[in-house]
N, C-alpha and C positions, 0 to 999 in steps of 0.2 A: 436505331438511326439517331434518335435524340441524344443518346449517350455519346455516339461518335461525334456529333456536331458540337456537343458541349465541350468535349475534350479535343476538338480539332483533329479527330481521326487518329490520334496517337493511342497506343496501348495503355490501359489504365495501370497505375502502380498498385501494389498490394494494399497500400493504405486507402486508395480510392475505390477499390473493388469491394462490393458487398461481401462480407465474410459469412458465407453460407456453408452448410455442411458438405455440399457437393463441390466446393471450391478449395479454399485454403485454410479452413478452420482446423485448429489442432484437436485431436481426439480428446484432449484434456478439457475442452470447452463444453462438453455435454454432461449434464447431470445423469445419474443412472436411469431415471425415468425417461429423459429425452433420448438416451441411447436405446432403450427398449423400444420406444416408438419408432425410432429411426430404423432399427433392424426389421421390425414388423412391416414398416412401409416399403421396405426393399425386398420383401419376400423371405426374410430369415426368421428363425424362431426367436422368441423373446429371451430364452435362456442363454442365447449367444452373447447378449449384452452383459449378463452376469459373469460369463466366462471372461470376456474382454476386460470388464471392470476389475476382476480378481487379478488378472495379469498386470494391469496398469498400476494398481494401488496396493495390493498385497505382495505380489511377487516382484513388482516394480521393474519389469523388463523395459528395454529401451528401443525396441522395434517390434513391429507386428510379426516379423518372421520368427521371433522367439516364442510365439503363442502356439505351442506344439499340439494342443488339442483342438485347434481349428483346422478346417480343410484348406488346401492350397488355394482353392477358388475364393474362399472367404478372405484369406490373407491378402490375395491379389486385389480383391475388391476394397479392402481397407487401405491398402497402400495407394490405390488409385484415388480414393475418396478423401482421405485425411492426410495431413502432415502429422508427424508424431510430436516432435519437440520444436517449438518455434524460436528457441533461444540459442544464441551462440555465446559462449563464454569468452570475454575479452580480457578482463583483469580480475584477479582475485587478490585481495589484501587481507592478511591474517595478523591480528594483534597478539600481544603477549597474553592477554586474558582470553584468547581463543575467538574473540569477536572476529567474524569473517565478513568482508564486504565484497560483493560481486558486481561487476559491470557486465551486463548482457547486451548483445546486439540482436535486434529483431529482424524479421525477414525483409523489411524495407530499409534496413541499415540504421534505423533510429536506435537510441540506447536508453537503457533503464538501469536502476540499481536495486539490489536486494541485500538484506543484512541478516546474518545469523548471529544471535547473541546467546551466550551461556549464562543463564540466570540461576538463582538459588532454587527456583521452583521448576526448572526444566530448560529445554532448548526452544528459544523463541525466534521466529522469523518475521522480519518486517518486509512487507511486499509493496510494490509500486502499482498504482492503478491507472495512471495516465502517462503519456510522454509529454513532459512539460506541465505547466499549471497556469490557469487563468485567474486564480484567486487574488494574486497581487499582494502577498504579504511582503513588506519591504525588508524584513530581516532574513528572508528565507532563500537559500541557494537554489531550491527547486523552482522558485518562481522567477528566476533570472531569465529563463527561456519560456516563452509562451507555449501554451498547450498546442501540440501538433496533432494529437489524436488520442482517443480512448484506447486502452488495452482491451482485447477480447478476454472473455472468461478463461479461455484456454491459455492465453499468455500470462494471466495472473496465476493460475494453477501451476503452470510450468515452472514458475519461480520456486514454489514449494518443492516440486519434484526434483529440480536441479540440486537444491540444497540437500534433499533426502538422499539422492544418488551419491552426492559427495560424502555424506555420513555413512552410507552403506559401504562405500569403497574403503573407508577407514577400518571397517570390520570390528567396531567396538559395540555394535548393537544399539547405537544411539538413534533416537527418533525425534522428529519435530513434534513438540507437545503443545506449543502455544504459537499463535499467529496474531500479528497486529497489522492492520491495513493503515499504515502511517507513512508510507514512502512517498515518492514523487506523485503529485497530483491530488485532487480532491475526490475521494471515493464516492461521495454522493452526487458528484457531477458525472459519474459513470455508473449510476445506480444499478441498472439491470444486470450488467456484466459482473459487478461486485457481488450481487445477491446470488447469481449462479455459481460464482467462485466459492462463496460460503457454503452453499449446499453440497458442492462436490467434496470439499475437504472435511465437512462435518459428517458425511454419510457413514453410517455404522459398518457398512460392508467394504469401505475403502480405507482412507487414512484415519477415519474415526477421531478427528481432533474435536474435542468437546466444545460445544458452543460457548460455555463459560470460560474456555481458554482462548477465545477469539475476541479481539477488540477492533472495532471500526472507529476511526477518528474523522470527524468532520469539522470544518472551520465555521460551520453555521448555516447550511442551506436549510432554512426553516421548513419548507414544504416536504423535503425528503426526511427530515427528522420525524415529522408527523407520520409519514408513510412507513418509516422504519419501525415505529411503535406498533404498527398493525401487521407486521410480516410474519409473526409467529416464531421467529428464531430467538433463542435465548442468548444471542450474541451481545457482548458488552458494547456500550456506547461511550466514546470519549469526545469531548468538545475542545477544540483548540481555541481557548478563550484569550489568553495572553494580555488582557487588560481588564480593569474593573469598571471602566466608564466609557461612554461613547466617544468622548474627545480623544482619549489616548488610542482606543481601539480603531477608530476610523483613520487615525494618522498612520498606524502600522499595519492595518488589515483593511484593504479596500472593501471586502465583503460586508463590513459593518455599515457601510453607507447604504447598502441594499436591505440588509436585515439587521437593524440596530439591536442593541442588547435587550431592550424591552421585549421585542418580538422573539428573539432567541430564547430568553428565559421563559416566556409564556409557552413556547413549544416544548421546552425541556420539562416544565411543570406538567404538561399534558402527557408527555412520554412517561414520566415517573408515575403519574396517576394510573395510566393504563397498564404498565408493566411491573410496577413496584420494584424496579431494578436500579441499582446504584449507577450514577453517572460520574465519570472521571473528568475533571477540568484540567487541561494541560495549560501550563503557565510558564512560558520562557522568560527568564529573568534578564532584563536588559538594563544596564547601568544607567541610572539617572532618568529612565523613561517610565518604568512601571514597577520599580523595586523599593519604593519608599514606604514608610509605615502608614502614611495616609492612603496609599494604594492597598495595603493589606487590610485596613479598616473598611475601605470601600468594597473590597472583595468579600469580606466577612458579611457585610450588610447585604450584598447581592445574593449570597447563598444562604442567608439565615433561615429562610422558610423551607429549605430542603437539606439542611445540614446533616440529617440522619442518613440521607442517600446521596450525599455529595462528597467527593474525594478530590483533593487538589494535588496535582503532581507538579512540583516546582522543578523546572528544567534548567540546568546550567547552559548558557548559550555557547554554541560553537561559532566563533567569528567567521565571517565570509569576506573575502578580499574586496568584493564589489560594493560594500556598504561600510558605514562608519559606526555601527553598533558594537558595543563591547559587553562582555559578560559582567554581571554584577559582582561586586566584591563579596568575599565569603562572609564578612560580618553583616552585610546587608541581607544576604540570603538567610542567614541564621536569625536575624531580628525579624524578618518577614515571616519565617516559619513559626517562630515563637509567638508572634502576635496572632496568627491564624489559630494556633492551637489554644491559646488563651481565650479566643473568641468562640471556641467550640467547633472549629472547622477541622475535620480530619485532613491531614496533608502529609506529604513526604517529599524529600529532596531526591530527585532521580539519581540513581547511581550511574556514573558514566562508564561507557564501554568503548574500547578501541580508540582511546584518545590519541594514539600515535599514528593512526591512519586517517584518511580523509573522512572526518567524523560527521560533519554537517550533512543532513539529508540533501542529496543532489550535488554534493561537492565533487565526488569522484567523477560523475558524469560530466559536470561542468569543466573540470580540469582536463579530462580527456578530450573534450570538444575543443578547448583552447589549444591543446597540444597539436591536435590534427590541423587546426586552422593555421597555426604557426608553421607546421611542416609544409602545408599546401602553399602558403605564401613564400616560404623559402625556396620551394621547388620552382614556383612560377618566376621568381626573381633571380634564381640562380645562386642565392646566398644560402650558406649552410650555417645553422645556429651553432654557436660555441657551447 
């Protein structure tokens, strides 16, 4: 009754409904242990979960009806209880270097992006964790649209499965070997679902993507960094730093006003002390904003006490139409890199992928939303765009 009153008697949208296993959750959203408990709680043998798991992630079927060693009654039960794949492919852009960018539509018609990159060390997929983003980075296409909701664990896993199905169809035996959670959204703002996602893709009886081949990037949610240090997963941590001091960082990243650099670095120091794992610092090079030698020196000073386990990734900026930032000049990037190396800070300039497609994170989604808005306006006014 309270629910009906709150929503004025209308039927709840998928985004408003609680995503429970007996409603609209994707089968991909359960870890193997959760799946076993689910089967047992519904009167089925635990080994059925292992069978389903094998069909999902080893044989990689696309429907419950293809699970031929299950009874018809069990297949019917699964079809009634779960949805299989919550993503609909809208746009696929493939670059000359094979980088492939996907725009997916969710069950509630919201859209997300996923990227497949061919690296020298394997095939890497960058996944999205939220629809929109509330972190407020002024240079980022993802943040142009405020967070609308978190993705479920199943919706995040489904991104990997969609890409792997694409690779399977090519018939070349290619496998997703690396995963980065660096797409649209702040992963640590959707912590529980992201942790479930990591456990699913890391499971040895499933996709078996090694923890050391998985990286989660955060813009600096200090409490979650501390929690992440205690989770027991050997997953890599990356920090979206992008500035060496509070003045610059607060100007370009709103989160720094809540968790200034001093608090962020203290949390990272504790993380390193607990895990003894290297931390990557992502640093987008913005012309005239954060790319001068004084900034390089400040960054070197900031990381001096952790230089053995710190790694700086200098990132060429992909301009976004809705702001005035420009990418740094090559000579400034080179000088910045040289200064860090001379100061004993390990760093690299990130190799660019898919430069001829909508390269900036969130740009494909943003452009498609603008296109749809223009089409809707043209339809309403009776004017057709040339």
